[in-house]
Structures are given as C-alpha cells and as structure tokens.
TORLUM-601464 format. One line per 10 residues: number of its first residue (from 1); their letters; for each residue x, y, z of C-alpha. Coordinates in nm, 2 decimals, decimal comma, padded with zeros to 4 digits. Layout:
N
NUM	a	X/Y/Z; ...
***
This chain:
701
1	mvfdflddpg	00,00/-00,02/00,00; 00,13/00,36/-00,10; 00,07/00,64/00,13; 00,10/00,95/-00,07; 00,12/01,19/00,21; 00,47/01,03/00,32; 00,60/01,23/00,01; 00,37/01,52/-00,02; 00,53/01,78/-00,23; 00,33/02,05/-00,06
11	leelpenrfs	00,52/02,00/00,26; 00,87/02,07/00,36; 01,14/01,83/00,29; 01,21/01,63/00,59; 01,55/01,69/00,74; 01,80/01,41/00,78; 01,88/01,46/01,14; 01,52/01,42/01,24; 01,55/01,11/01,45; 01,68/01,09/01,79
21	drelswlafn	01,93/00,80/01,86; 01,75/00,49/02,01; 02,01/00,40/02,23; 02,08/00,76/02,35; 01,70/00,82/02,39; 01,69/00,51/02,62; 01,97/00,63/02,83; 01,76/00,97/02,88; 01,48/00,74/03,01; 01,69/00,58/03,27
31	nrvldlakde	01,79/00,92/03,37; 01,44/01,01/03,43; 01,44/00,69/03,67; 01,74/00,83/03,86; 01,55/01,15/03,88; 01,31/00,98/04,08; 01,59/00,84/04,32; 01,69/01,20/04,38; 01,33/01,34/04,43; 01,32/01,40/04,80
41	lrvpllertr	01,00/01,60/04,80; 00,77/01,38/04,62; 00,92/01,03/04,66; 00,96/00,86/05,00; 01,29/00,73/05,12; 01,27/00,34/05,04; 01,10/00,42/04,71; 01,39/00,65/04,61; 01,61/00,36/04,71; 01,40/00,12/04,51
51	flaiffnnld	01,44/00,35/04,20; 01,82/00,35/04,23; 01,82/-00,02/04,24; 01,59/00,00/03,91; 01,83/00,22/03,75; 02,13/00,00/03,80; 01,92/-00,30/03,69; 01,81/-00,11/03,40; 02,17/-00,03/03,31; 02,28/-00,38/03,35
61	effrvrvagl	02,03/-00,49/03,10; 02,13/-00,23/02,84; 02,48/-00,34/02,87; 02,40/-00,70/02,82; 02,16/-00,64/02,54; 02,21/-00,32/02,34; 02,58/-00,25/02,41; 02,66/-00,62/02,36; 02,50/-00,60/02,03; 02,69/-00,29/01,93
71	krrinadiav	03,00/-00,43/02,01; 02,92/-00,73/01,80; 02,85/-00,52/01,52; 03,19/-00,34/01,55; 03,38/-00,65/01,58; 03,23/-00,75/01,25; 03,32/-00,44/01,07; 02,97/-00,34/01,01; 02,99/00,03/00,94; 02,66/00,14/00,88
81	rsssgflpre	02,50/00,45/00,99; 02,19/00,42/01,22; 01,89/00,65/01,14; 02,03/00,92/01,38; 02,34/00,95/01,18; 02,60/00,75/01,40; 02,85/00,49/01,30; 02,85/00,20/01,53; 03,21/00,29/01,70; 03,09/00,66/01,71
91	lydvifrqtr	02,78/00,57/01,92; 02,97/00,32/02,13; 03,21/00,59/02,24; 02,91/00,84/02,33; 02,73/00,55/02,51; 03,03/00,48/02,74; 03,09/00,86/02,79; 02,73/00,90/02,90; 02,71/00,61/03,10; 03,01/00,69/03,31
101	emtadayrvf	02,89/01,02/03,38; 02,53/00,87/03,48; 02,70/00,60/03,71; 02,91/00,86/03,88; 02,60/01,08/03,94; 02,42/00,77/04,05; 02,66/00,69/04,30; 02,68/01,04/04,44; 02,28/01,00/04,51; 02,37/00,67/04,70
111	detirpelae	02,66/00,80/04,91; 02,57/01,14/04,96; 02,21/01,13/04,98; 02,03/00,80/05,02; 02,30/00,63/05,24; 02,31/00,90/05,48; 01,92/00,93/05,50; 01,89/00,56/05,54; 02,11/00,58/05,85; 01,93/00,90/05,98
121	ngikilsweq	01,62/00,66/05,97; 01,80/00,38/06,17; 01,89/00,17/05,83; 02,25/00,15/05,88; 02,51/00,00/05,60; 02,82/-00,05/05,83; 03,18/-00,11/05,76; 03,39/-00,38/05,93; 03,55/-00,10/06,14; 03,21/00,01/06,27
131	ltaqeqasle	03,13/-00,31/06,43; 03,17/-00,38/06,80; 03,43/-00,67/06,89; 03,13/-00,88/07,00; 02,97/-00,84/06,66; 03,29/-00,95/06,45; 03,33/-01,23/06,65; 02,96/-01,33/06,57; 03,01/-01,26/06,22; 03,34/-01,46/06,20
141	ehfetqirpv	03,14/-01,77/06,34; 02,86/-01,69/06,07; 03,11/-01,70/05,82; 03,26/-02,03/05,92; 02,93/-02,21/05,94; 02,70/-02,05/05,68; 02,91/-01,87/05,41; 03,25/-02,06/05,38; 03,09/-02,39/05,28; 02,93/-02,22/04,98
151	ldpvamdgsh	03,26/-02,04/04,86; 03,53/-02,18/04,59; 03,84/-01,97/04,63; 04,09/-02,00/04,36; 04,46/-01,94/04,37; 04,58/-01,93/04,01; 04,89/-02,10/03,87; 04,98/-02,33/03,62; 04,72/-02,61/03,74; 04,47/-02,38/03,85
161	pmpyvsglst	04,32/-02,16/03,53; 04,09/-01,85/03,62; 03,73/-02,01/03,65; 03,46/-01,89/03,43; 03,32/-01,55/03,57; 02,95/-01,55/03,52; 02,78/-01,21/03,43; 02,67/-00,99/03,70; 02,83/-01,16/03,99; 03,04/-00,98/04,21
171	slavqlrnpr	03,38/-01,14/04,32; 03,68/-01,05/04,51; 04,03/-01,01/04,34; 04,29/-01,08/04,58; 04,67/-01,05/04,54; 04,83/-01,31/04,75; 05,18/-01,36/04,86; 05,36/-01,69/05,00; 05,54/-01,56/05,30; 05,79/-01,82/05,29
181	tgmqrfgrvk	05,88/-01,81/04,92; 05,77/-01,47/04,85; 05,58/-01,60/04,53; 05,28/-01,39/04,42; 04,94/-01,54/04,30; 04,62/-01,40/04,20; 04,32/-01,52/04,37; 03,95/-01,50/04,32; 03,63/-01,59/04,51; 03,28/-01,53/04,39
191	vptnlprfvp	03,03/-01,38/04,63; 02,75/-01,61/04,66; 02,43/-01,50/04,47; 02,22/-01,74/04,66; 02,28/-01,56/04,99; 02,14/-01,21/05,10; 02,36/-00,95/04,97; 02,34/-00,74/05,31; 02,39/-00,97/05,63; 02,16/-00,86/05,90
201	lgnyrfiple	02,30/-00,76/06,23; 01,97/-00,67/06,39; 01,78/-00,34/06,45; 01,81/-00,25/06,06; 02,17/-00,26/06,08; 02,35/-00,45/05,78; 02,70/-00,53/05,65; 02,76/-00,63/05,28; 02,83/-01,00/05,25; 03,16/-00,93/05,07
211	vvmaqqlgrg	03,31/-00,70/05,35; 03,25/-01,03/05,60; 03,43/-01,22/05,31; 03,71/-00,98/05,28; 03,79/-00,99/05,64; 03,84/-01,39/05,64; 04,07/-01,40/05,32; 04,37/-01,46/05,53; 04,22/-01,67/05,79; 03,94/-01,90/05,65
221	lyrgmqidsy	03,99/-01,87/05,28; 04,36/-01,85/05,21; 04,50/-01,97/05,55; 04,89/-01,89/05,59; 04,90/-01,68/05,28; 04,97/-01,30/05,31; 04,71/-01,07/05,15; 04,86/-00,80/04,97; 04,55/-00,64/04,85; 04,18/-00,72/04,76
231	asfrvtrned	03,89/-00,54/04,57; 03,57/-00,64/04,45; 03,50/-00,66/04,07; 03,18/-00,73/03,86; 03,16/-00,85/03,48; 02,87/-00,78/03,28; 02,84/-01,02/02,98; 02,65/-01,06/02,63; 02,33/-01,23/02,74; 02,13/-01,16/02,43
241	leveeddaen	02,00/-01,51/02,27; 02,07/-01,60/01,92; 01,86/-01,90/01,80; 01,84/-02,04/01,48; 01,47/-02,12/01,41; 01,44/-02,40/01,17; 01,08/-02,49/01,29; 00,90/-02,42/01,61; 00,91/-02,79/01,67; 01,30/-02,74/01,74
251	llsalekele	01,28/-02,42/01,92; 01,26/-02,57/02,27; 01,59/-02,77/02,22; 01,77/-02,50/02,02; 01,67/-02,25/02,33; 01,75/-02,48/02,60; 02,11/-02,52/02,43; 02,14/-02,16/02,39; 02,03/-02,10/02,76; 02,33/-02,33/02,85
261	grrtdrppvr	02,58/-02,12/02,64; 02,45/-01,82/02,81; 02,59/-01,96/03,15; 02,95/-02,05/03,00; 03,06/-01,87/02,69; 02,91/-01,50/02,66; 03,16/-01,22/02,59; 03,21/-00,95/02,86; 03,12/-00,62/02,77; 03,18/-00,42/03,09
271	leiethmdhr	03,41/-00,45/03,41; 03,33/-00,28/03,72; 03,58/-00,26/03,99; 03,65/-00,07/04,31; 03,85/00,23/04,26; 04,14/00,10/04,48; 04,19/-00,21/04,30; 04,57/-00,29/04,26; 04,68/-00,24/03,91; 04,85/-00,59/03,88
281	alerllheld	04,49/-00,74/03,96; 04,35/-00,50/03,70; 04,58/-00,60/03,43; 04,53/-00,98/03,53; 04,16/-00,95/03,51; 04,18/-00,76/03,17; 04,39/-01,04/03,03; 04,19/-01,33/03,16; 03,86/-01,16/03,03; 04,00/-01,04/02,71
291	mqesevfrip	03,90/-00,69/02,77; 04,02/-00,33/02,70; 04,09/-00,05/02,98; 03,82/00,14/02,81; 03,54/-00,09/02,93; 03,65/-00,06/03,29; 03,42/00,12/03,52; 03,59/00,24/03,84; 03,33/00,25/04,12; 03,38/00,46/04,43
301	smldltslhe	03,17/00,26/04,68; 03,01/-00,06/04,71; 02,93/-00,27/04,36; 02,59/-00,37/04,25; 02,35/-00,15/04,38; 02,07/-00,34/04,24; 02,07/-00,51/04,58; 01,92/-00,22/04,73; 01,59/-00,40/04,66; 01,66/-00,60/04,97
311	lanlemeslk	01,65/-00,28/05,19; 01,35/-00,11/04,99; 01,17/-00,42/05,08; 01,21/-00,36/05,45; 00,89/-00,31/05,62; 00,90/00,04/05,72; 00,58/00,16/05,59; 00,64/00,53/05,70; 00,94/00,55/05,44; 00,71/00,41/05,15
321	yqpflpkthp	00,43/00,53/04,96; 00,10/00,53/05,13; -00,04/00,15/05,08; -00,23/00,09/04,79; -00,53/-00,18/04,75; -00,65/-00,23/04,42; -01,03/-00,23/04,40; -01,27/-00,47/04,20; -01,39/-00,29/03,89; -01,75/-00,16/03,98
331	elaiveraes	-01,93/-00,32/03,68; -01,78/-00,64/03,83; -01,85/-00,57/04,16; -02,21/-00,55/04,09; -02,19/-00,92/04,01; -01,98/-01,02/04,31; -02,11/-01,28/04,50; -01,98/-01,37/04,88; -01,67/-01,56/04,72; -01,60/-01,41/04,39
341	adifralrtg	-01,75/-01,21/04,09; -01,93/-01,39/03,82; -01,73/-01,26/03,52; -01,95/-01,42/03,25; -02,28/-01,27/03,39; -02,11/-00,93/03,37; -02,00/-00,95/03,02; -02,33/-01,06/02,90; -02,44/-00,71/03,00; -02,14/-00,52/02,85
351	dvllqhpyda	-01,79/-00,48/02,77; -01,56/-00,39/03,08; -01,24/-00,18/03,04; -00,99/-00,23/03,29; -00,70/-00,04/03,40; -00,44/-00,21/03,62; -00,35/-00,18/03,89; -00,63/00,05/04,00; -00,85/-00,21/03,89; -00,76/-00,54/04,08
361	fatsvqrfie	-00,62/-00,81/03,84; -00,71/-01,10/04,11; -01,08/-01,03/04,08; -01,09/-00,94/03,68; -00,86/-01,12/03,46; -00,73/-01,38/03,71; -01,09/-01,44/03,82; -01,21/-01,48/03,45; -00,95/-01,78/03,39; -01,01/-01,94/03,73
371	qaaedpdvlt	-01,41/-01,92/03,69; -01,34/-02,07/03,33; -01,15/-02,34/03,47; -01,42/-02,44/03,78; -01,74/-02,39/03,52; -01,86/-02,71/03,40; -02,02/-02,55/03,09; -01,67/-02,41/02,97; -01,57/-02,62/02,68; -01,24/-02,46/02,57
381	irqtlyrtse	-00,96/-02,21/02,70; -00,73/-02,06/02,47; -00,44/-01,84/02,61; -00,10/-01,67/02,54; 00,17/-01,65/02,78; 00,45/-01,42/02,73; 00,59/-01,33/03,10; 00,49/-01,50/03,40; 00,58/-01,51/03,77; 00,88/-01,72/03,83
391	saspiidali	00,76/-01,93/04,13; 00,41/-01,93/04,13; 00,11/-01,84/03,87; -00,25/-01,86/03,95; -00,33/-01,82/03,58; -00,13/-02,14/03,52; -00,27/-02,32/03,81; -00,62/-02,26/03,66; -00,53/-02,37/03,31; -00,38/-02,70/03,47
401	kaaqagksvl	-00,69/-02,73/03,63; -00,91/-02,68/03,33; -00,71/-02,94/03,13; -00,71/-03,19/03,42; -01,10/-03,15/03,42; -01,12/-03,25/03,07; -01,15/-02,91/02,90; -00,96/-02,81/02,58; -00,69/-02,61/02,69; -00,47/-02,46/02,43
411	vvvelkarfd	-00,16/-02,22/02,57; 00,08/-02,03/02,32; 00,38/-02,00/02,55; 00,66/-01,76/02,40; 00,98/-01,92/02,48; 01,20/-01,61/02,38; 01,07/-01,36/02,62; 01,41/-01,23/02,68; 01,56/-01,32/03,03; 01,23/-01,54/03,12
421	eatninwank	01,32/-01,80/02,87; 01,42/-02,06/03,14; 01,11/-01,95/03,32; 00,88/-02,00/03,04; 01,04/-02,35/02,93; 00,97/-02,48/03,28; 00,59/-02,36/03,26; 00,55/-02,48/02,92; 00,67/-02,84/03,03; 00,44/-02,85/03,35
431	lqasgchviy	00,15/-02,73/03,13; 00,22/-02,99/02,87; 00,26/-03,25/03,12; -00,07/-03,17/03,29; -00,26/-03,23/02,95; -00,26/-02,87/02,80; -00,18/-02,82/02,42; 00,11/-02,60/02,42; 00,25/-02,46/02,11; 00,56/-02,20/02,09
441	gmvglkthck	00,41/-01,93/01,85; 00,53/-01,90/01,52; 00,87/-01,94/01,33; 01,05/-01,60/01,31; 00,82/-01,41/01,53; 00,77/-01,35/01,90; 00,41/-01,39/02,01; 00,36/-01,10/02,20; -00,01/-01,05/02,21; -00,20/-01,08/02,52
451	lamvvrrerd	-00,52/-01,27/02,45; -00,73/-01,51/02,63; -01,08/-01,66/02,49; -01,30/-01,89/02,68; -01,59/-02,08/02,48; -01,87/-02,16/02,72; -02,20/-02,38/02,67; -02,52/-02,18/02,73; -02,90/-02,20/02,67; -02,87/-02,03/02,32
461	glrtychigt	-02,56/-02,21/02,21; -02,20/-02,15/02,24; -02,09/-01,80/02,35; -01,72/-01,67/02,36; -01,58/-01,47/02,62; -01,25/-01,28/02,55; -00,98/-01,08/02,73; -00,75/-00,86/02,53; -00,49/-00,67/02,72; -00,18/-00,44/02,69
471	gnynhqtarl	00,01/-00,64/02,98; 00,12/-00,98/03,07; -00,07/-01,27/03,27; 00,15/-01,21/03,59; -00,04/-01,17/03,92; 00,29/-00,97/04,06; 00,36/-00,72/03,80; 00,00/-00,66/03,77; 00,02/-00,47/04,12; 00,33/-00,27/03,97
481	yedmglltan	00,25/-00,22/03,60; -00,01/00,02/03,47; -00,21/-00,17/03,20; -00,55/-00,18/03,01; -00,75/-00,47/02,93; -01,09/-00,53/02,76; -01,32/-00,79/02,90; -01,59/-00,88/02,63; -01,83/-01,12/02,48; -01,87/-00,92/02,16
491	pfvardveni	-01,91/-01,19/01,89; -01,70/-00,96/01,64; -01,40/-00,93/01,87; -01,44/-01,30/01,97; -01,43/-01,42/01,58; -01,12/-01,20/01,56; -00,93/-01,35/01,86; -01,03/-01,69/01,74; -00,88/-01,60/01,40; -00,56/-01,49/01,57
501	fshiatdsqe	-00,54/-01,82/01,78; -00,59/-02,02/01,46; -00,33/-01,82/01,26; -00,07/-01,90/01,54; -00,13/-02,24/01,56; -00,17/-02,33/01,19; -00,02/-02,00/00,99; -00,37/-01,97/00,82; -00,42/-01,66/00,64; -00,71/-01,46/00,84
511	tykrflvapk	-00,89/-01,12/00,81; -01,01/-00,92/01,12; -01,27/-00,68/01,19; -01,19/-00,52/01,51; -00,84/-00,59/01,52; -00,52/-00,48/01,36; -00,26/-00,74/01,38; 00,11/-00,73/01,32; 00,33/-00,79/01,15; 00,13/-00,68/00,86
521	gvriglltei	-00,14/-00,51/00,98; -00,06/-00,26/01,27; 00,18/-00,02/01,06; -00,06/-00,03/00,77; -00,35/00,05/01,00; -00,18/00,33/01,18; -00,06/00,50/00,86; -00,41/00,50/00,75; -00,55/00,65/01,05; -00,27/00,91/01,01
531	ereianhrqg	-00,35/00,98/00,68; -00,71/01,02/00,74; -00,67/01,28/01,03; -00,45/01,48/00,76; -00,73/01,47/00,53; -01,00/01,59/00,79; -00,78/01,88/00,90; -00,76/01,99/00,53; -01,13/01,98/00,50; -01,19/02,18/00,84
541	kpagirikvn	-01,31/01,87/01,03; -01,18/01,79/01,39; -00,87/01,59/01,37; -00,60/01,50/01,60; -00,35/01,21/01,72; -00,32/01,10/02,05; -00,06/00,79/02,11; 00,04/00,62/02,46; 00,33/00,38/02,39; 00,65/00,25/02,59
551	siidetitda	00,87/00,34/02,31; 00,86/00,49/01,94; 01,14/00,45/01,72; 00,99/00,30/01,38; 01,10/00,57/01,11; 00,79/00,53/00,89; 00,55/00,59/01,16; 00,76/00,89/01,28; 00,79/01,04/00,96; 00,40/00,99/00,93
561	lyrasqagvq	00,35/01,20/01,27; 00,60/01,47/01,13; 00,39/01,50/00,81; 00,06/01,52/01,03; 00,24/01,81/01,23; 00,32/01,99/00,91; -00,02/01,97/00,77; -00,14/02,13/01,10; -00,28/01,83/01,30; -00,21/01,84/01,66
571	vdlwvrgics	-00,02/01,52/01,79; 00,04/01,41/02,14; 00,27/01,15/02,21; 00,28/01,00/02,58; 00,59/00,81/02,58; 00,74/00,60/02,89; 01,08/00,52/02,74; 01,24/00,58/02,40; 01,13/00,82/02,17; 01,28/00,88/01,81
581	vkpgisglsd	01,06/01,18/01,75; 01,19/01,55/01,80; 00,92/01,75/01,92; 00,87/02,14/01,88; 01,13/02,17/01,59; 01,03/02,47/01,37; 00,86/02,36/01,03; 00,90/02,00/01,12; 00,73/01,92/01,47; 00,56/02,24/01,58
591	nirvrsilgr	00,24/02,06/01,64; 00,39/01,76/01,83; 00,39/01,74/02,21; 00,58/01,46/02,39; 00,51/01,37/02,79; 00,67/01,11/02,97; 00,51/01,01/03,32; 00,71/00,80/03,56; 00,59/00,72/03,94; 00,53/00,42/04,16
601	flehsrafwf	00,36/00,21/03,87; 00,54/00,16/03,55; 00,33/00,30/03,28; 00,29/-00,01/03,03; -00,03/00,03/02,82; -00,04/00,12/02,48; -00,34/00,34/02,35; -00,42/00,50/02,03; -00,65/00,80/01,99; -00,77/00,96/01,64
611	anagkprvai	-01,02/01,23/01,64; -01,18/01,11/01,31; -01,38/01,42/01,25; -01,54/01,42/01,58; -01,60/01,03/01,62; -01,28/00,91/01,77; -01,15/00,60/01,68; -00,96/00,44/01,99; -00,76/00,10/02,02; -00,56/-00,06/02,26
621	gssdlmhrnl	-00,30/-00,35/02,24; 00,04/-00,49/02,31; 00,21/-00,30/02,01; 00,49/-00,05/02,08; 00,62/00,17/01,79; 00,93/-00,01/01,73; 01,05/-00,25/01,45; 01,05/-00,55/01,67; 00,67/-00,49/01,76; 00,56/-00,40/01,38
631	drrggglvai	00,79/-00,66/01,20; 00,91/-00,93/01,40; 00,62/-00,98/01,67; 00,27/-01,12/01,66; 00,07/-00,85/01,83; -00,24/-00,68/01,79; -00,46/-00,36/01,85; -00,84/-00,40/01,92; -01,07/-00,13/01,86; -01,28/00,01/02,16
641	nnqrhiaqig	-01,65/00,10/02,05; -01,80/00,15/02,38; -01,86/00,56/02,40; -01,78/00,55/02,79; -01,45/00,37/02,74; -01,36/00,58/02,46; -01,43/00,88/02,66; -01,23/00,73/02,97; -00,93/00,71/02,76; -00,96/01,04/02,59
651	nlfdlvfdeg	-00,97/01,21/02,96; -00,68/01,02/03,04; -00,49/01,19/02,75; -00,66/01,52/02,87; -00,52/01,50/03,21; -00,15/01,40/03,08; -00,12/01,71/02,86; -00,27/01,94/03,09; 00,00/02,19/03,21; -00,12/02,12/03,57
661	taswwlegdt	00,00/01,76/03,56; 00,35/01,67/03,66; 00,53/01,50/03,38; 00,86/01,51/03,18; 00,84/01,74/02,86; 01,07/01,66/02,56; 01,18/01,95/02,34; 01,40/01,84/02,07; 01,65/01,60/02,24; 01,62/01,75/02,56
671	wtkrtavgdk	01,38/01,62/02,86; 01,27/01,87/03,11; 01,11/01,76/03,44; 00,80/01,97/03,56; 00,67/01,90/03,90; 00,56/02,23/04,01; 00,49/02,59/03,90; 00,64/02,82/04,14; 00,57/02,70/04,49; 00,28/02,53/04,38
681	pllelqehli	00,29/02,15/04,31; 00,15/01,98/04,00; -00,10/01,71/03,99; 00,06/01,35/04,02; -00,12/01,15/03,78; -00,10/00,81/03,95; -00,18/00,96/04,28; -00,49/01,11/04,14; -00,58/00,80/03,97; -00,55/00,59/04,29
691	sklgqrrsar	-00,80/00,84/04,47; -01,05/00,87/04,17; -01,05/00,54/04,03; -01,08/00,35/04,35; -01,38/00,56/04,43; -01,53/00,49/04,10; -01,90/00,41/04,07; -02,09/00,22/03,81; -02,22/00,45/03,55; -02,38/00,22/03,28
701	s	-02,56/00,36/03,00
***
C-alpha cells in the first residue's frame, strides 16, 4: 500500500537529522528513573532507594543486550550509519561517555543522599570497623558455618586456571603472597548469589556480604597466605540469545542449548571494579577476560546497587508510598458473590474496560480464567503467555486445573521472552505434562499479543468470552505495572481473537474486523489513520492524534507523525521510554507534544486515539511503535467501541497533557522535568487515579 502523504510535495522536505538515537534516548529514560531516586520532595526514602536499584538494573540490561549488540557489530566491521546518523563505533564511544557520567551521578546520589538518609532513619550499612568486637566475633562464626561452605576460592597458577566469571556476579580479586617463598599469586572468590547481599546484624543494621568475606581472606579462605590487596569486581556479559529457528518444533531444544551457553560462554562487555583495585589485579583481569581498559568502570563505593531492593523491601511503611489496595472494577463488583465475581454474567451485560493496578487483577483477569476452569459449561480455553511469575502463577494453576477437568486448553507460550526464557520453558513443560496443548508461537516471530478466550455452552448455544490486554498475565507485576484490558463477549471481537489463535497455531491467512494484527496490519492500519487525520484537517473537520506507548522508534511511523504536524494536525505522544521523535522543531514538529510519566507504577499500556472528524477511533493493545513490534512480533490492537470507554481513554490523555499535571516534557532531544509551578506542586497522575478510580461508581448507560 502506498501512502502519498509521506512524500507530499506540498510539505517541507524532512531533514536528515530528524530522528533521535534509540540508545541515547533510552539512556535519557533511565536518567528520568534516576531523577525519581533524587526526588526528596515527592518520593519517600525507601521508594527512592528502590528507584536507584531499578536504575542500575536497567543499566545492566542495557549493557547485556544493547551495548553487547553494538560491540558485536563493531567486531564484525559493520560500518552502517543508524537512522540517527551514528556509525557503530561513534555511538559506542558516546554511550560509554554518557554511562560513565550517569553512573558517577548515581553513586553520588547513593553516597551523599540515600545512604546517609537511610542511616538517619535507622537503616545502616556498616563497615567492618564500625562493628563492636562482639559483632565481629559473631560474624566470624557466621562466616564459618553459613558462608564459607558455599565458597570456592581459587589461587591461580599453572594447574589452577581462572574459573569462568559469570555475568553480573560480584567477586573479590585478591593479590596473594606466600610468606615463605615470596611468590605472588592471583586469587578470586565469587560472592554467592544465593545468600542475602546484606547480612543482618539486628535493628535494621547490615553489613555487605563481601565485606564479611574480605575479613576472612587470610584466615578462613587463604589460610597461611599474605594478603597484599583485595577489591571487588563485577563483569557484565553479552546475554542476548541468538537462536536459529528451523521450525517451531525444534525451538525448545535450540533455546535450551542456547541458555546453557549463556551460563558458560558469553563475551564480556563491561568490567566494574572498586577504585582502589591494585593495578596488577586489574591487568590480570583484563588479560583473563580479554577486555580493554576502556571497558572498565571504576566505582567509588560498593558494587552492584541492584541489591538495594533488599533494603527497599524492609517493612518500614512510613518510608514508603501510602499503601494502595486495588479495587474490584465496579462493573464486576455488582455481580460479585460472597466468594468472587461472576465474570460471565457481567460480560453478558456489556464490555468492561480495565486499568490495572487501579482495577484489581485478581478479581478481573485472574478470576476470568479461574471461573472458566471451574465452570462445567466451559468447553475451551485458549491463552497466550509471554511473561509470568517465576515461582507461582494462579493463571497457570487454573489452566492446569481446566485441562485436568477435561476441558480443551490451548496455551501459546512465548519461549523467547528475553531473560524469562528458562521460566517459560519450565511452565511450558508443566502445562504440557498436565494435558494442555502447548505451542511455541510462529517461526521467526515472537508472540507478543496478550489474549485469552473462553468458549462456554449456554442456553442459546456457544458463547465466546475474551480478554485482550496490554500487559502480561502475571499477578505480581499486575500490581506494579499500569496496563489496560478489555473483557468482552462481543461476537465480532471473539471471531477476531479466534482467528488470531488459528493463525498462530496453523499459519492460516485470516482477516479481522476489530483488530489490527502485526506484523502485517498494525503499521498499515496506523498509517491509514494518520492519513485520514491529515485529510480531515485539510477539510476543516476535527482532527488530532494521541498515542500512548512505551517506545516509538519506527522511522515510517515517525515520518508520518512529522507529516501530520506539518499539515497542521495536533499530535500528542505519551511515551514512557525511548522516543525517536523530536518535538517542537520549527517547520518539522511544531504541532507535536511529547510527555513522559514515571512514578510508583510502570506505565505499560498502549493506547491509540484519533479524532476522526469528531467521532474518535480508539484502540488498545500490545504493540509499541518499534521495528520489532511492527515487523517481528505477533501483536495486535483492538478497537474500543463503547463510548464511555472512549471517553475514559480520552480523559486520561487530557489529564496527561494538561499543564497542571507533573510530567517530563521533551523538546528536541532534551527532557525537562515539571513537577511544580513556582511553589505550587502539580497534579501527580498516578496518585490522582488511585484516589479517583478507587472511588469510582458504576455509571452504565
């Protein structure tokens, strides 16, 4: 399909430098996370501690995947400029410069603000010297009985080579000397990842595990050896899986093999060391790991601040956000029995639009699947699973229960959900063993759509009930992620959902009435909507575009939005993370506004709103505006037809783009934080929704 408006001669030529760089935009997003760790006025102490841990966890993943991929392209001599104009080596150098600055800034936040404030509130991270003699003696005994048995110290020589250093594990690098011979050796002790990072001393006082280990180097670990020096180090490795998919049947075994390789042979991309590390130890590490000095990050404090999650989880409610208990959606609460809601009865009355975590996941989506498993009139359940909880899942338990009760249960498990591959393999095997029909999606595509359908026998025949969501079927993250979902018994939606499952299972060619389905339909559908808005504006009809996504980097969609702006259409983009669009550029994007909301919940839903000459067309779904979502993932957007639901989503956009709402504003490449005007604080969107949606009453029409 050709879209003439993309090359409209009546509009200004699009400049070559119109795209922000994907990687640098992501770093800007993570810097906004760091802003939350700095925000002493709006964010309680333990929540700031958590945001600092999230910042470092995000940075770890960025190096494991994005920097690793960039290094791989450099090593392969791929010298192709990105859409933002960078060659791989140029971008690599910029990333390292910026991440060094951000890391130094984050450690200043920890050492100068968060750690002292924790201590002021009775949560102390202590050094060995700050302990009493009695505490030191107690820790020495604790070391001998609880820590030393799980350690494997190594002193390297010709018969003791350097053991494999796993990614994201902290180790002690030790310079040893034999006091009798004077011979020097290099030692390495891995800090166990299966023990708490912070050893509790009582009364919210802690000492890092590696500090306890370091005090025992010359006693319990390298007894009789002289310890010349020691320092912690941490390696980040390429953890992006590369699986050749010959066919879906072989995917499971190929992925299991690749996961095994992840544990044993992944090239390093970053080395973090304590600043006082002996230069001989560093040289040895660089040699053993085959790394360059330019890949070293010198850390002025304790390594691996992702472990601050342990402290953020402490039960000190006065230092956290006010507790929030999700409520049953009012349109489900009216059919709530003593034990649980009757979802099917509610959906026979009309669609229900959910917004988690404000609307409780347990009494809506989870209850939908659990009721289907229990109901003897339910014949079939079909569901996609992308990311689930690692140790327990009520959704999976319900699917297993349904299969064991003799129902037909089809589960599409996406094995290639990054960093959840092993978890999904385990769940897939458990589901298969319980009698579920498990498939792994389609060759060459990730199944990213969030769909569930239930076929039920009723008096007038079979009826299909569906859930279409923007988030994963994970009861844990459903309390932390903001997501939307549609529960419906609409037969047109049901037919589309059935066709999507048929396409996934058989590769059949299907058509859809209420869905845009990737990889073929979402980009074309959105371009068609944008083209319609331009035409409406030129004809003097109401026109406007509002989009909420996690990320937007697709060049074709971005150019279409630029063209809409040049034509005079107002474009509002609500973007949590990466944004390649440069708003506010004269002649290019004067009519584009970009906002970002970060807070106690992770904004995760995707919503699309088009003015459509005064009769808005609205959709929600799983697709971000990224190449992978539009070209390499099976995802979809479902049209929202209920006028109350359309108004609800429209009102949400109104709030976000109101100048009285706290947010980050993007101008060109620069993000600006706006939380107050003078002394007047601005409205906090998520806190506002907690208060308003929690008090919501049914207003069915």
